[in-house]
Each structure stands twice: as C-alpha cells, then as structure tokens.
PyMOL Python script that loads the backbone (N, CA, C, O; Angstrom):
from pymol import cmd

cmd.read_pdbstr("""\
ATOM      1  N   UNK A   1      36.616-106.737 -90.052  1.00  0.00           N
ATOM      2  CA  UNK A   1      36.377-105.330 -90.066  1.00  0.00           C
ATOM      3  C   UNK A   1      36.138-105.937 -92.118  1.00  0.00           C
ATOM      4  O   UNK A   1      36.978-106.511 -92.810  1.00  0.00           O
ATOM      5  N   UNK A   2      34.792-105.525 -92.494  1.00  0.00           N
ATOM      6  CA  UNK A   2      35.000-106.029 -93.850  1.00  0.00           C
ATOM      7  C   UNK A   2      34.410-103.836 -94.144  1.00  0.00           C
ATOM      8  O   UNK A   2      33.912-102.885 -93.542  1.00  0.00           O
ATOM      9  N   UNK A   3      35.052-104.293 -95.652  1.00  0.00           N
ATOM     10  CA  UNK A   3      34.311-103.076 -96.061  1.00  0.00           C
ATOM     11  C   UNK A   3      34.612-103.386 -97.262  1.00  0.00           C
ATOM     12  O   UNK A   3      35.420-104.146 -97.795  1.00  0.00           O
ATOM     13  N   UNK A   4      33.149-102.052 -97.887  1.00  0.00           N
ATOM     14  CA  UNK A   4      32.963-102.532 -99.305  1.00  0.00           C
ATOM     15  C   UNK A   4      33.402-101.525-100.149  1.00  0.00           C
ATOM     16  O   UNK A   4      33.776-100.429 -99.733  1.00  0.00           O
ATOM     17  N   UNK A   5      33.346-102.162-102.471  1.00  0.00           N
ATOM     18  CA  UNK A   5      34.229-101.279-103.084  1.00  0.00           C
ATOM     19  C   UNK A   5      33.317-100.764-103.492  1.00  0.00           C
ATOM     20  O   UNK A   5      32.276-101.404-103.639  1.00  0.00           O
ATOM     21  N   UNK A   6      33.399 -99.413-103.816  1.00  0.00           N
ATOM     22  CA  UNK A   6      32.707 -98.944-104.086  1.00  0.00           C
ATOM     23  C   UNK A   6      33.021 -98.390-105.890  1.00  0.00           C
ATOM     24  O   UNK A   6      34.064 -97.832-106.232  1.00  0.00           O
ATOM     25  N   UNK A   7      31.786 -98.730-106.900  1.00  0.00           N
ATOM     26  CA  UNK A   7      32.492 -99.117-108.272  1.00  0.00           C
ATOM     27  C   UNK A   7      33.226 -97.850-108.736  1.00  0.00           C
ATOM     28  O   UNK A   7      34.288 -98.113-109.301  1.00  0.00           O
ATOM     29  N   UNK A   8      32.809 -95.995-108.604  1.00  0.00           N
ATOM     30  CA  UNK A   8      33.221 -94.774-108.636  1.00  0.00           C
ATOM     31  C   UNK A   8      33.627 -94.712-107.733  1.00  0.00           C
ATOM     32  O   UNK A   8      33.179 -94.451-106.617  1.00  0.00           O
ATOM     33  N   UNK A   9      35.582 -95.217-108.527  1.00  0.00           N
ATOM     34  CA  UNK A   9      36.456 -94.640-106.923  1.00  0.00           C
ATOM     35  C   UNK A   9      36.909 -92.905-106.479  1.00  0.00           C
ATOM     36  O   UNK A   9      36.249 -92.022-107.026  1.00  0.00           O
ATOM     37  N   UNK A  10      37.623 -92.641-105.853  1.00  0.00           N
ATOM     38  CA  UNK A  10      38.123 -91.055-105.538  1.00  0.00           C
ATOM     39  C   UNK A  10      38.891 -90.578-106.798  1.00  0.00           C
ATOM     40  O   UNK A  10      38.721 -89.472-107.311  1.00  0.00           O
ATOM     41  N   UNK A  11      39.710 -91.473-107.221  1.00  0.00           N
ATOM     42  CA  UNK A  11      40.546 -91.619-108.637  1.00  0.00           C
ATOM     43  C   UNK A  11      40.344 -91.539-109.598  1.00  0.00           C
ATOM     44  O   UNK A  11      41.042 -90.896-110.382  1.00  0.00           O
ATOM     45  N   UNK A  12      39.085 -92.300-109.966  1.00  0.00           N
ATOM     46  CA  UNK A  12      38.312 -92.520-111.475  1.00  0.00           C
ATOM     47  C   UNK A  12      37.767 -91.033-111.878  1.00  0.00           C
ATOM     48  O   UNK A  12      36.998 -90.464-111.103  1.00  0.00           O
ATOM     49  N   UNK A  13      38.191 -90.377-113.158  1.00  0.00           N
ATOM     50  CA  UNK A  13      38.173 -89.197-113.695  1.00  0.00           C
ATOM     51  C   UNK A  13      37.650 -89.491-114.798  1.00  0.00           C
ATOM     52  O   UNK A  13      37.956 -90.582-115.279  1.00  0.00           O
ATOM     53  N   UNK A  14      36.261 -88.199-115.877  1.00  0.00           N
ATOM     54  CA  UNK A  14      36.084 -88.016-116.740  1.00  0.00           C
ATOM     55  C   UNK A  14      37.270 -88.633-117.859  1.00  0.00           C
ATOM     56  O   UNK A  14      38.493 -88.648-117.712  1.00  0.00           O
ATOM     57  N   UNK A  15      36.654 -89.009-118.732  1.00  0.00           N
ATOM     58  CA  UNK A  15      37.090 -90.190-120.050  1.00  0.00           C
ATOM     59  C   UNK A  15      37.021 -88.969-121.575  1.00  0.00           C
ATOM     60  O   UNK A  15      37.364 -89.126-122.747  1.00  0.00           O
ATOM     61  N   UNK A  16      36.359 -87.678-120.766  1.00  0.00           N
ATOM     62  CA  UNK A  16      36.359 -86.798-121.632  1.00  0.00           C
ATOM     63  C   UNK A  16      37.018 -85.403-121.390  1.00  0.00           C
ATOM     64  O   UNK A  16      37.282 -84.603-122.287  1.00  0.00           O
ATOM     65  N   UNK A  17      37.286 -85.191-119.844  1.00  0.00           N
ATOM     66  CA  UNK A  17      37.687 -84.086-119.412  1.00  0.00           C
ATOM     67  C   UNK A  17      38.447 -84.191-118.376  1.00  0.00           C
ATOM     68  O   UNK A  17      38.537 -85.416-118.463  1.00  0.00           O
ATOM     69  N   UNK A  18      39.545 -83.762-116.778  1.00  0.00           N
ATOM     70  CA  UNK A  18      39.606 -84.090-116.182  1.00  0.00           C
ATOM     71  C   UNK A  18      39.494 -84.097-114.633  1.00  0.00           C
ATOM     72  O   UNK A  18      40.311 -84.128-113.712  1.00  0.00           O
ATOM     73  N   UNK A  19      37.357 -84.032-114.789  1.00  0.00           N
ATOM     74  CA  UNK A  19      36.964 -83.783-114.066  1.00  0.00           C
ATOM     75  C   UNK A  19      36.536 -84.899-112.963  1.00  0.00           C
ATOM     76  O   UNK A  19      35.861 -85.658-113.659  1.00  0.00           O
ATOM     77  N   UNK A  20      36.535 -85.168-112.315  1.00  0.00           N
ATOM     78  CA  UNK A  20      35.769 -86.057-111.441  1.00  0.00           C
ATOM     79  C   UNK A  20      34.862 -86.504-111.669  1.00  0.00           C
ATOM     80  O   UNK A  20      33.809 -85.872-111.758  1.00  0.00           O
ATOM     81  N   UNK A  21      35.026 -88.335-111.917  1.00  0.00           N
ATOM     82  CA  UNK A  21      33.788 -89.166-112.400  1.00  0.00           C
ATOM     83  C   UNK A  21      32.982 -89.103-111.396  1.00  0.00           C
ATOM     84  O   UNK A  21      33.171 -89.205-110.184  1.00  0.00           O
ATOM     85  N   UNK A  22      31.571 -88.829-112.361  1.00  0.00           N
ATOM     86  CA  UNK A  22      29.795 -89.123-111.713  1.00  0.00           C
ATOM     87  C   UNK A  22      29.175 -90.299-112.168  1.00  0.00           C
ATOM     88  O   UNK A  22      28.272 -90.994-111.702  1.00  0.00           O
ATOM     89  N   UNK A  23      29.682 -90.347-112.917  1.00  0.00           N
ATOM     90  CA  UNK A  23      28.276 -91.627-113.807  1.00  0.00           C
ATOM     91  C   UNK A  23      29.371 -92.637-114.679  1.00  0.00           C
ATOM     92  O   UNK A  23      29.987 -92.049-115.568  1.00  0.00           O
ATOM     93  N   UNK A  24      29.659 -94.058-114.508  1.00  0.00           N
ATOM     94  CA  UNK A  24      30.650 -95.218-114.988  1.00  0.00           C
ATOM     95  C   UNK A  24      29.429 -95.301-116.121  1.00  0.00           C
ATOM     96  O   UNK A  24      28.405 -94.870-115.590  1.00  0.00           O
ATOM     97  N   UNK A  25      29.195 -95.693-117.450  1.00  0.00           N
ATOM     98  CA  UNK A  25      28.821 -96.296-117.794  1.00  0.00           C
ATOM     99  C   UNK A  25      29.100 -97.578-119.370  1.00  0.00           C
ATOM    100  O   UNK A  25      29.555 -97.321-120.484  1.00  0.00           O
ATOM    101  N   UNK A  26      28.570 -98.994-118.760  1.00  0.00           N
ATOM    102  CA  UNK A  26      28.551-100.177-118.848  1.00  0.00           C
ATOM    103  C   UNK A  26      28.692-100.474-119.679  1.00  0.00           C
ATOM    104  O   UNK A  26      28.149-101.517-119.316  1.00  0.00           O
ATOM    105  N   UNK A  27      29.086-100.785-121.327  1.00  0.00           N
ATOM    106  CA  UNK A  27      28.873-101.161-122.685  1.00  0.00           C
ATOM    107  C   UNK A  27      29.648-102.532-122.745  1.00  0.00           C
ATOM    108  O   UNK A  27      30.440-102.926-121.888  1.00  0.00           O
ATOM    109  N   UNK A  28      29.277-103.219-123.944  1.00  0.00           N
ATOM    110  CA  UNK A  28      29.679-104.627-124.285  1.00  0.00           C
ATOM    111  C   UNK A  28      31.227-104.606-124.056  1.00  0.00           C
ATOM    112  O   UNK A  28      31.867-105.492-123.489  1.00  0.00           O
ATOM    113  N   UNK A  29      31.699-103.507-124.564  1.00  0.00           N
ATOM    114  CA  UNK A  29      33.275-103.406-125.397  1.00  0.00           C
ATOM    115  C   UNK A  29      33.772-102.470-123.598  1.00  0.00           C
ATOM    116  O   UNK A  29      34.984-102.319-123.447  1.00  0.00           O
ATOM    117  N   UNK A  30      32.916-101.979-122.520  1.00  0.00           N
ATOM    118  CA  UNK A  30      34.243-101.469-121.172  1.00  0.00           C
ATOM    119  C   UNK A  30      33.119-100.605-121.100  1.00  0.00           C
ATOM    120  O   UNK A  30      32.046-100.409-121.670  1.00  0.00           O
ATOM    121  N   UNK A  31      33.812-100.168-120.158  1.00  0.00           N
ATOM    122  CA  UNK A  31      33.344 -99.582-118.894  1.00  0.00           C
ATOM    123  C   UNK A  31      34.098 -98.043-119.544  1.00  0.00           C
ATOM    124  O   UNK A  31      35.160 -98.163-120.155  1.00  0.00           O
ATOM    125  N   UNK A  32      33.320 -96.276-119.320  1.00  0.00           N
ATOM    126  CA  UNK A  32      33.562 -94.885-119.276  1.00  0.00           C
ATOM    127  C   UNK A  32      33.192 -93.920-118.468  1.00  0.00           C
ATOM    128  O   UNK A  32      32.018 -93.579-118.613  1.00  0.00           O
ATOM    129  N   UNK A  33      33.729 -93.424-117.754  1.00  0.00           N
ATOM    130  CA  UNK A  33      33.245 -92.777-116.903  1.00  0.00           C
ATOM    131  C   UNK A  33      32.809 -91.363-117.615  1.00  0.00           C
ATOM    132  O   UNK A  33      33.393 -91.014-118.641  1.00  0.00           O
ATOM    133  N   UNK A  34      32.139 -90.847-117.248  1.00  0.00           N
ATOM    134  CA  UNK A  34      31.810 -89.301-117.294  1.00  0.00           C
ATOM    135  C   UNK A  34      31.360 -88.580-115.877  1.00  0.00           C
ATOM    136  O   UNK A  34      30.720 -89.042-114.932  1.00  0.00           O
ATOM    137  N   UNK A  35      32.103 -86.899-116.145  1.00  0.00           N
ATOM    138  CA  UNK A  35      32.033 -85.808-115.261  1.00  0.00           C
ATOM    139  C   UNK A  35      30.182 -86.019-115.409  1.00  0.00           C
ATOM    140  O   UNK A  35      29.776 -86.999-116.034  1.00  0.00           O
ATOM    141  N   UNK A  36      29.350 -85.205-114.899  1.00  0.00           N
ATOM    142  CA  UNK A  36      28.122 -84.697-114.942  1.00  0.00           C
ATOM    143  C   UNK A  36      27.909 -84.081-115.856  1.00  0.00           C
ATOM    144  O   UNK A  36      26.908 -84.331-116.527  1.00  0.00           O
ATOM    145  N   UNK A  37      28.652 -83.204-116.152  1.00  0.00           N
ATOM    146  CA  UNK A  37      28.390 -82.553-117.807  1.00  0.00           C
ATOM    147  C   UNK A  37      28.626 -83.096-119.043  1.00  0.00           C
ATOM    148  O   UNK A  37      28.508 -82.627-120.176  1.00  0.00           O
ATOM    149  N   UNK A  38      28.985 -84.185-118.625  1.00  0.00           N
ATOM    150  CA  UNK A  38      29.544 -84.912-119.786  1.00  0.00           C
ATOM    151  C   UNK A  38      28.325 -86.018-120.300  1.00  0.00           C
ATOM    152  O   UNK A  38      27.983 -86.216-121.465  1.00  0.00           O
ATOM    153  N   UNK A  39      27.643 -86.838-118.753  1.00  0.00           N
ATOM    154  CA  UNK A  39      27.265 -88.060-118.917  1.00  0.00           C
ATOM    155  C   UNK A  39      25.533 -87.155-119.371  1.00  0.00           C
ATOM    156  O   UNK A  39      24.824 -87.808-120.138  1.00  0.00           O
ATOM    157  N   UNK A  40      25.019 -85.899-118.946  1.00  0.00           N
ATOM    158  CA  UNK A  40      24.029 -85.163-119.681  1.00  0.00           C
ATOM    159  C   UNK A  40      24.099 -84.620-120.972  1.00  0.00           C
ATOM    160  O   UNK A  40      23.065 -84.376-121.594  1.00  0.00           O
ATOM    161  N   UNK A  41      25.544 -84.344-121.579  1.00  0.00           N
ATOM    162  CA  UNK A  41      25.582 -84.085-122.285  1.00  0.00           C
ATOM    163  C   UNK A  41      25.218 -85.513-123.679  1.00  0.00           C
ATOM    164  O   UNK A  41      25.076 -85.098-124.829  1.00  0.00           O
ATOM    165  N   UNK A  42      25.127 -86.727-123.483  1.00  0.00           N
ATOM    166  CA  UNK A  42      24.743 -87.572-124.197  1.00  0.00           C
ATOM    167  C   UNK A  42      23.654 -88.418-123.479  1.00  0.00           C
ATOM    168  O   UNK A  42      22.555 -88.719-123.946  1.00  0.00           O
ATOM    169  N   UNK A  43      24.050 -88.677-122.516  1.00  0.00           N
ATOM    170  CA  UNK A  43      22.232 -88.795-122.008  1.00  0.00           C
ATOM    171  C   UNK A  43      21.515 -89.886-122.611  1.00  0.00           C
ATOM    172  O   UNK A  43      21.513 -91.012-122.114  1.00  0.00           O
ATOM    173  N   UNK A  44      20.929 -89.596-123.627  1.00  0.00           N
ATOM    174  CA  UNK A  44      20.175 -89.744-124.422  1.00  0.00           C
ATOM    175  C   UNK A  44      20.695 -91.599-125.047  1.00  0.00           C
ATOM    176  O   UNK A  44      20.151 -92.703-125.096  1.00  0.00           O
ATOM    177  N   UNK A  45      22.240 -90.910-125.475  1.00  0.00           N
ATOM    178  CA  UNK A  45      22.648 -92.213-126.461  1.00  0.00           C
ATOM    179  C   UNK A  45      23.282 -93.321-124.833  1.00  0.00           C
ATOM    180  O   UNK A  45      23.707 -94.430-125.155  1.00  0.00           O
ATOM    181  N   UNK A  46      23.301 -93.112-123.836  1.00  0.00           N
ATOM    182  CA  UNK A  46      23.326 -93.934-123.210  1.00  0.00           C
ATOM    183  C   UNK A  46      22.530 -94.985-122.748  1.00  0.00           C
ATOM    184  O   UNK A  46      22.627 -96.207-122.636  1.00  0.00           O
ATOM    185  N   UNK A  47      21.479 -93.860-122.450  1.00  0.00           N
ATOM    186  CA  UNK A  47      20.169 -94.869-122.146  1.00  0.00           C
ATOM    187  C   UNK A  47      20.081 -96.150-123.034  1.00  0.00           C
ATOM    188  O   UNK A  47      20.212 -97.343-122.761  1.00  0.00           O
ATOM    189  N   UNK A  48      19.748 -95.321-124.474  1.00  0.00           N
ATOM    190  CA  UNK A  48      19.723 -96.425-125.170  1.00  0.00           C
ATOM    191  C   UNK A  48      20.357 -97.240-125.894  1.00  0.00           C
ATOM    192  O   UNK A  48      19.960 -97.910-126.848  1.00  0.00           O
ATOM    193  N   UNK A  49      21.827 -97.137-125.195  1.00  0.00           N
ATOM    194  CA  UNK A  49      22.871 -98.389-125.942  1.00  0.00           C
ATOM    195  C   UNK A  49      23.703 -99.369-124.368  1.00  0.00           C
ATOM    196  O   UNK A  49      24.272-100.457-124.278  1.00  0.00           O
ATOM    197  N   UNK A  50      23.414 -98.441-123.522  1.00  0.00           N
ATOM    198  CA  UNK A  50      24.729 -98.771-121.961  1.00  0.00           C
ATOM    199  C   UNK A  50      23.622 -99.876-121.732  1.00  0.00           C
ATOM    200  O   UNK A  50      22.404 -99.980-121.873  1.00  0.00           O
ATOM    201  N   UNK A  51      24.962-100.847-121.196  1.00  0.00           N
ATOM    202  CA  UNK A  51      24.029-102.272-120.554  1.00  0.00           C
ATOM    203  C   UNK A  51      23.603-101.480-118.917  1.00  0.00           C
ATOM    204  O   UNK A  51      22.476-101.334-118.444  1.00  0.00           O
ATOM    205  N   UNK A  52      24.359-101.247-118.580  1.00  0.00           N
ATOM    206  CA  UNK A  52      24.531-100.259-117.557  1.00  0.00           C
ATOM    207  C   UNK A  52      24.753 -98.597-117.208  1.00  0.00           C
ATOM    208  O   UNK A  52      25.103 -97.815-118.092  1.00  0.00           O
ATOM    209  N   UNK A  53      24.513 -98.185-115.858  1.00  0.00           N
ATOM    210  CA  UNK A  53      25.031 -96.887-115.753  1.00  0.00           C
ATOM    211  C   UNK A  53      24.962 -97.058-114.322  1.00  0.00           C
ATOM    212  O   UNK A  53      24.026 -97.684-113.825  1.00  0.00           O
ATOM    213  N   UNK A  54      25.831 -96.577-113.658  1.00  0.00           N
ATOM    214  CA  UNK A  54      26.080 -96.202-112.617  1.00  0.00           C
ATOM    215  C   UNK A  54      26.206 -94.529-111.607  1.00  0.00           C
ATOM    216  O   UNK A  54      27.318 -94.084-111.891  1.00  0.00           O
ATOM    217  N   UNK A  55      25.664 -93.781-110.850  1.00  0.00           N
ATOM    218  CA  UNK A  55      26.168 -92.625-110.408  1.00  0.00           C
ATOM    219  C   UNK A  55      26.932 -93.066-109.492  1.00  0.00           C
ATOM    220  O   UNK A  55      27.140 -94.235-109.165  1.00  0.00           O
ATOM    221  N   UNK A  56      27.609 -91.525-108.822  1.00  0.00           N
ATOM    222  CA  UNK A  56      28.458 -91.656-107.546  1.00  0.00           C
ATOM    223  C   UNK A  56      28.072 -91.789-106.529  1.00  0.00           C
ATOM    224  O   UNK A  56      28.811 -91.427-105.613  1.00  0.00           O
ATOM    225  N   UNK A  57      26.449 -92.496-106.125  1.00  0.00           N
ATOM    226  CA  UNK A  57      26.363 -92.962-105.438  1.00  0.00           C
ATOM    227  C   UNK A  57      25.389 -94.687-105.817  1.00  0.00           C
ATOM    228  O   UNK A  57      24.258 -95.163-105.711  1.00  0.00           O
ATOM    229  N   UNK A  58      26.657 -95.032-106.249  1.00  0.00           N
ATOM    230  CA  UNK A  58      26.957 -96.241-106.663  1.00  0.00           C
ATOM    231  C   UNK A  58      25.424 -97.044-106.888  1.00  0.00           C
ATOM    232  O   UNK A  58      25.400 -98.249-106.636  1.00  0.00           O
ATOM    233  N   UNK A  59      24.216 -96.401-107.339  1.00  0.00           N
ATOM    234  CA  UNK A  59      22.959 -96.502-107.579  1.00  0.00           C
ATOM    235  C   UNK A  59      22.494 -97.208-109.787  1.00  0.00           C
ATOM    236  O   UNK A  59      22.452 -96.389-110.705  1.00  0.00           O
ATOM    237  N   UNK A  60      22.290 -98.487-109.971  1.00  0.00           N
ATOM    238  CA  UNK A  60      21.750 -98.242-110.899  1.00  0.00           C
ATOM    239  C   UNK A  60      20.900 -98.001-111.877  1.00  0.00           C
ATOM    240  O   UNK A  60      19.854 -98.492-112.301  1.00  0.00           O
ATOM    241  N   UNK A  61      21.635 -97.088-112.143  1.00  0.00           N
ATOM    242  CA  UNK A  61      20.080 -96.251-112.726  1.00  0.00           C
ATOM    243  C   UNK A  61      19.712 -97.033-114.763  1.00  0.00           C
ATOM    244  O   UNK A  61      19.077 -96.475-115.658  1.00  0.00           O
ATOM    245  N   UNK A  62      19.960 -97.517-114.776  1.00  0.00           N
ATOM    246  CA  UNK A  62      19.122 -98.470-115.841  1.00  0.00           C
ATOM    247  C   UNK A  62      19.941 -99.921-115.929  1.00  0.00           C
ATOM    248  O   UNK A  62      21.156-100.055-115.783  1.00  0.00           O
ATOM    249  N   UNK A  63      19.099-100.833-116.168  1.00  0.00           N
ATOM    250  CA  UNK A  63      19.536-102.588-116.508  1.00  0.00           C
ATOM    251  C   UNK A  63      19.702-102.627-117.917  1.00  0.00           C
ATOM    252  O   UNK A  63      19.303-101.921-118.843  1.00  0.00           O
ATOM    253  N   UNK A  64      20.136-103.261-117.858  1.00  0.00           N
ATOM    254  CA  UNK A  64      20.222-103.978-119.545  1.00  0.00           C
ATOM    255  C   UNK A  64      18.879-104.394-120.143  1.00  0.00           C
ATOM    256  O   UNK A  64      18.011-104.736-119.341  1.00  0.00           O
ATOM    257  N   UNK A  65      18.612-104.408-121.367  1.00  0.00           N
ATOM    258  CA  UNK A  65      16.951-103.643-121.074  1.00  0.00           C
ATOM    259  C   UNK A  65      16.017-102.948-120.906  1.00  0.00           C
ATOM    260  O   UNK A  65      14.894-103.198-121.342  1.00  0.00           O
ATOM    261  N   UNK A  66      16.332-101.944-120.236  1.00  0.00           N
ATOM    262  CA  UNK A  66      15.883-100.975-119.489  1.00  0.00           C
ATOM    263  C   UNK A  66      15.793 -99.369-120.368  1.00  0.00           C
ATOM    264  O   UNK A  66      16.639 -98.483-120.495  1.00  0.00           O
ATOM    265  N   UNK A  67      14.627 -99.468-120.784  1.00  0.00           N
ATOM    266  CA  UNK A  67      14.395 -98.529-122.059  1.00  0.00           C
ATOM    267  C   UNK A  67      14.352 -97.163-121.004  1.00  0.00           C
ATOM    268  O   UNK A  67      14.396 -96.276-121.856  1.00  0.00           O
ATOM    269  N   UNK A  68      14.308 -96.618-120.005  1.00  0.00           N
ATOM    270  CA  UNK A  68      14.169 -95.590-119.279  1.00  0.00           C
ATOM    271  C   UNK A  68      14.880 -95.396-118.167  1.00  0.00           C
ATOM    272  O   UNK A  68      14.772 -96.320-117.360  1.00  0.00           O
ATOM    273  N   UNK A  69      15.808 -94.210-117.738  1.00  0.00           N
ATOM    274  CA  UNK A  69      16.592 -93.952-116.109  1.00  0.00           C
ATOM    275  C   UNK A  69      15.579 -93.611-115.712  1.00  0.00           C
ATOM    276  O   UNK A  69      14.649 -92.975-116.209  1.00  0.00           O
ATOM    277  N   UNK A  70      15.838 -94.245-114.357  1.00  0.00           N
ATOM    278  CA  UNK A  70      15.231 -94.192-113.070  1.00  0.00           C
ATOM    279  C   UNK A  70      15.775 -92.119-111.920  1.00  0.00           C
ATOM    280  O   UNK A  70      15.333 -91.905-110.791  1.00  0.00           O
TER     281      UNK A  70
END
""", "prot")
cmd.dss("prot")
cmd.show_as("cartoon", "prot")
cmd.util.cbc("prot")
cmd.orient("prot")
C-alpha cells in the first residue's frame, strides 16, 4: 500500500502564533508556515516574493514567476 506525503502536516503550526498551519510559503532561504489569519495579513507580500505557496489541501497557489494568486 502506497501512502502519499502531504506538504502541510498536522504537526505544522503557524510561525507567528500557535494556530495550525494552513499555508506554506516557500522562499529562496527556506519555508514558513502560516495560519489563515497571518497568511492573509501578509498575502500581498508573499505573492510578490515567494517561489511557491501551498494551502492546506497541498494545492500550489502560485508558481515561481507568477504574479497572481489563483
């Protein structure tokens, strides 16, 4: 039986507070995890600077070089 590894794990928490992570933002120098509140608070900056953004369904919301979140 093959299991798939999800990107955001149940043990991942927001890097700004104690809430469960709903987004993973990938930068050149590492990944950061954010709850919905803190992600939306800084979403414009993340969209302009991140290489990739994943939500808690492991969907890529942006790819490197993209200018708009899907």
